Backbone as CSV, one residue per row, in Angstrom:
resi,resn,N_x,N_y,N_z,CA_x,CA_y,CA_z,C_x,C_y,C_z
1,MET,10.591,212.800,101.067,10.340,214.043,101.771,9.570,213.757,103.061
2,HIS,9.796,214.611,104.027,9.166,214.476,105.337,8.276,215.692,105.560
3,VAL,6.977,215.451,105.679,5.998,216.528,105.785,5.678,216.821,107.244
4,VAL,5.618,218.112,107.550,5.172,218.573,108.863,3.945,219.441,108.641
5,GLN,2.893,219.171,109.398,1.696,220.001,109.346,1.418,220.561,110.735
6,ILE,1.064,221.839,110.739,0.752,222.535,111.987,-0.552,223.287,111.787
7,ARG,-1.485,223.122,112.694,-2.764,223.832,112.624,-2.705,225.056,113.525
8,LEU,-3.104,226.201,112.977,-3.083,227.467,113.706,-4.420,228.181,113.596
9,ARG,-4.682,229.034,114.561,-5.819,229.943,114.433,-5.409,231.025,113.436
10,PRO,-6.321,231.498,112.598,-5.969,232.556,111.634,-5.357,233.786,112.299
11,SER,-5.823,234.123,113.477,-5.299,235.303,114.173,-3.858,235.118,114.640
12,ASP,-3.379,233.889,114.733,-2.016,233.603,115.175,-1.043,233.409,114.017
13,LEU,-1.548,233.367,112.804,-0.725,232.994,111.660,0.491,233.896,111.482
14,SER,0.297,235.187,111.468,1.400,236.108,111.213,2.508,235.983,112.258
15,MET,2.150,235.981,113.522,3.146,235.891,114.583,3.865,234.545,114.546
16,GLN,3.106,233.483,114.327,3.711,232.153,114.283,4.643,232.006,113.081
17,MET,4.261,232.573,111.940,5.119,232.485,110.750,6.449,233.180,111.026
18,GLY,6.412,234.315,111.700,7.644,235.011,112.064,8.510,234.172,112.993
19,ALA,7.879,233.547,113.976,8.605,232.692,114.922,9.211,231.486,114.203
20,MET,8.474,230.925,113.261,8.992,229.785,112.501,10.213,230.187,111.671
21,ARG,10.120,231.345,111.008,11.226,231.804,110.166,12.490,232.033,110.997
22,ILE,12.334,232.654,112.159,13.472,232.889,113.047,14.073,231.560,113.491
23,TRP,13.226,230.638,113.909,13.703,229.336,114.385,14.411,228.583,113.271
24,LEU,13.827,228.570,112.077,14.466,227.889,110.945,15.833,228.486,110.648
25,ASP,15.926,229.799,110.643,17.208,230.461,110.383,18.234,230.134,111.463
26,GLU,17.823,230.189,112.724,18.741,229.897,113.824,19.289,228.478,113.760
27,HIS,18.457,227.546,113.303,18.867,226.140,113.233,19.428,225.760,111.851
28,ARG,19.425,226.711,110.953,19.922,226.498,109.585,19.198,225.351,108.882
29,PHE,17.884,225.293,109.107,17.033,224.322,108.439,16.375,225.009,107.256
30,GLU,16.287,224.324,106.133,15.608,224.874,104.965,14.560,223.895,104.472
31,PRO,13.294,224.226,104.646,12.250,223.351,104.103,12.316,223.349,102.579
32,SER,11.942,222.221,102.001,11.924,222.092,100.546,10.711,222.786,99.943
33,SER,9.616,222.777,100.692,8.409,223.458,100.224,7.593,223.919,101.423
34,PHE,6.691,224.842,101.141,5.855,225.440,102.166,4.496,225.723,101.551
35,ALA,3.417,225.465,102.292,2.070,225.783,101.819,1.172,226.069,103.016
36,CYS,0.165,226.904,102.775,-0.855,227.222,103.775,-2.215,226.954,103.158
37,SER,-3.117,226.397,103.928,-4.495,226.248,103.460,-5.428,226.543,104.624
38,GLU,-6.539,227.196,104.299,-7.494,227.568,105.336,-8.701,226.656,105.255
39,GLY,-9.107,226.159,106.407,-10.280,225.308,106.490,-11.183,225.761,107.606
40,SER,-12.210,225.005,107.868,-13.183,225.376,108.894,-12.595,225.315,110.302
41,SER,-11.524,224.547,110.487,-10.949,224.416,111.827,-9.632,225.169,111.991
42,GLY,-9.328,226.089,111.074,-8.123,226.891,111.202,-7.271,226.836,109.952
43,VAL,-6.063,227.342,110.075,-5.108,227.359,108.974,-4.135,226.213,109.181
44,VAL,-3.888,225.450,108.129,-2.910,224.369,108.191,-1.675,224.809,107.419
45,VAL,-0.551,224.834,108.119,0.733,225.162,107.519,1.454,223.844,107.283
46,SER,1.882,223.604,106.043,2.580,222.368,105.687,3.963,222.697,105.170
47,LEU,4.956,222.025,105.694,6.329,222.180,105.244,6.890,220.810,104.924
48,GLU,7.750,220.740,103.918,8.452,219.504,103.583,9.929,219.700,103.861
49,PHE,10.520,218.703,104.486,11.950,218.708,104.765,12.579,217.484,104.114
50,LYS,13.806,217.619,103.661,14.538,216.476,103.117,14.991,215.560,104.250
51,SER,15.259,216.154,105.407,15.756,215.406,106.556,14.627,215.075,107.529
52,GLY,14.517,213.817,107.885,13.528,213.411,108.878,13.812,214.013,110.239
53,ARG,15.087,214.150,110.586,15.468,214.743,111.860,15.012,216.196,111.933
54,GLN,15.222,216.941,110.845,14.785,218.338,110.826,13.268,218.434,110.938
55,ALA,12.574,217.564,110.248,11.106,217.567,110.318,10.636,217.292,111.740
56,GLU,11.239,216.310,112.391,10.853,215.967,113.761,11.124,217.126,114.726
57,GLU,12.287,217.754,114.600,12.627,218.866,115.495,11.678,220.049,115.293
58,PHE,11.381,220.354,114.035,10.473,221.459,113.743,9.071,221.153,114.278
59,ALA,8.602,219.944,114.036,7.272,219.547,114.511,7.193,219.615,116.031
60,LYS,8.233,219.170,116.701,8.246,219.205,118.165,8.188,220.644,118.679
61,ARG,8.948,221.526,118.069,8.997,222.923,118.513,7.680,223.660,118.301
62,PHE,6.998,223.355,117.187,5.802,224.122,116.840,4.499,223.343,116.979
63,GLY,4.527,222.209,117.649,3.300,221.492,117.974,2.640,220.792,116.806
64,GLY,3.412,220.424,115.806,2.862,219.704,114.657,3.261,218.248,114.692
65,ARG,3.030,217.596,113.591,3.407,216.194,113.454,4.202,216.017,112.176
66,ALA,5.294,215.312,112.262,6.170,215.113,111.114,5.590,214.136,110.107
67,ASP,4.608,213.368,110.483,4.002,212.434,109.535,2.774,213.024,108.855
68,GLY,2.487,214.296,109.135,1.356,214.960,108.513,0.073,214.883,109.307
69,THR,0.057,214.149,110.421,-1.121,214.058,111.265,-1.071,215.160,112.310
70,LEU,-2.106,215.951,112.391,-2.127,217.076,113.330,-2.338,216.579,114.750
71,THR,-1.648,217.229,115.697,-1.768,216.828,117.092,-2.866,217.562,117.833
72,ALA,-3.152,218.798,117.453,-4.132,219.585,118.191,-4.776,220.604,117.271
73,GLY,-6.032,220.896,117.532,-6.732,221.902,116.758,-6.769,223.220,117.485
74,PRO,-7.256,224.259,116.813,-7.341,225.579,117.438,-8.191,225.581,118.692
75,GLU,-9.175,224.698,118.749,-10.036,224.666,119.922,-9.267,224.263,121.172
76,GLN,-8.117,223.613,121.011,-7.295,223.242,122.147,-6.237,224.299,122.433
77,GLU,-6.245,225.367,121.642,-5.360,226.506,121.800,-3.889,226.114,121.836
78,ALA,-3.539,225.125,121.008,-2.134,224.715,120.929,-1.268,225.855,120.439
79,ALA,-1.765,226.663,119.546,-0.960,227.758,119.012,-0.582,228.740,120.106
80,GLY,-1.492,229.028,121.021,-1.190,229.939,122.107,-0.112,229.392,123.026
81,GLU,-0.139,228.086,123.262,0.879,227.475,124.096,2.244,227.566,123.423
82,ILE,2.281,227.375,122.134,3.534,227.436,121.401,4.130,228.825,121.507
83,LEU,3.336,229.841,121.312,3.844,231.197,121.361,4.432,231.524,122.718
84,GLU,3.824,231.028,123.764,4.300,231.344,125.104,5.696,230.805,125.345
85,THR,6.081,229.694,124.701,7.390,229.119,124.948,8.498,229.837,124.192
86,GLY,8.191,230.503,123.080,9.244,231.102,122.288,9.222,232.602,122.184
87,LEU,8.094,233.235,122.491,7.981,234.673,122.324,7.431,235.319,123.581
88,SER,7.885,236.506,123.828,7.316,237.275,124.918,5.984,237.867,124.435
89,PRO,5.162,238.402,125.328,3.886,238.991,124.905,4.053,240.085,123.846
90,SER,5.204,240.723,123.807,5.430,241.774,122.816,5.840,241.194,121.471
91,GLY,6.052,239.871,121.401,6.456,239.236,120.160,7.954,239.188,119.952
92,ILE,8.714,239.502,120.977,10.173,239.492,120.879,10.682,238.128,121.303
93,VAL,11.555,237.565,120.495,12.119,236.252,120.793,13.043,236.380,121.989
94,GLY,12.943,235.393,122.873,13.862,235.415,124.010,13.375,234.656,125.194
C-alpha cells in the first residue's frame, strides 16, 4: 500500500475534504483506506492507495507526500494555497 498524508488546518478540513472527493471521483481513484487525526499542529488526513502512481498524483495535487512524510504544516498555509488552485472563493470547482 502507498500512504499519502496531508496536513490541514481544522478550519479548512471540510472544504478540502469536498475538493478531495471531487478530484478522486473525476480521476476514478479509490483509496483503500482513509483516516483523520487531530494533533497540535493541525489535522492529518491519511489515505492508502494500491497504486503508487495514484498516490503520487493525489499527493502532488493536495500538497502531501506519498511516502507519509508531510511537506508543509498549517503555519506555512499550504492548505490555503491548495484551495486557491482548485476552488474559487465561493468553493465552486473550476
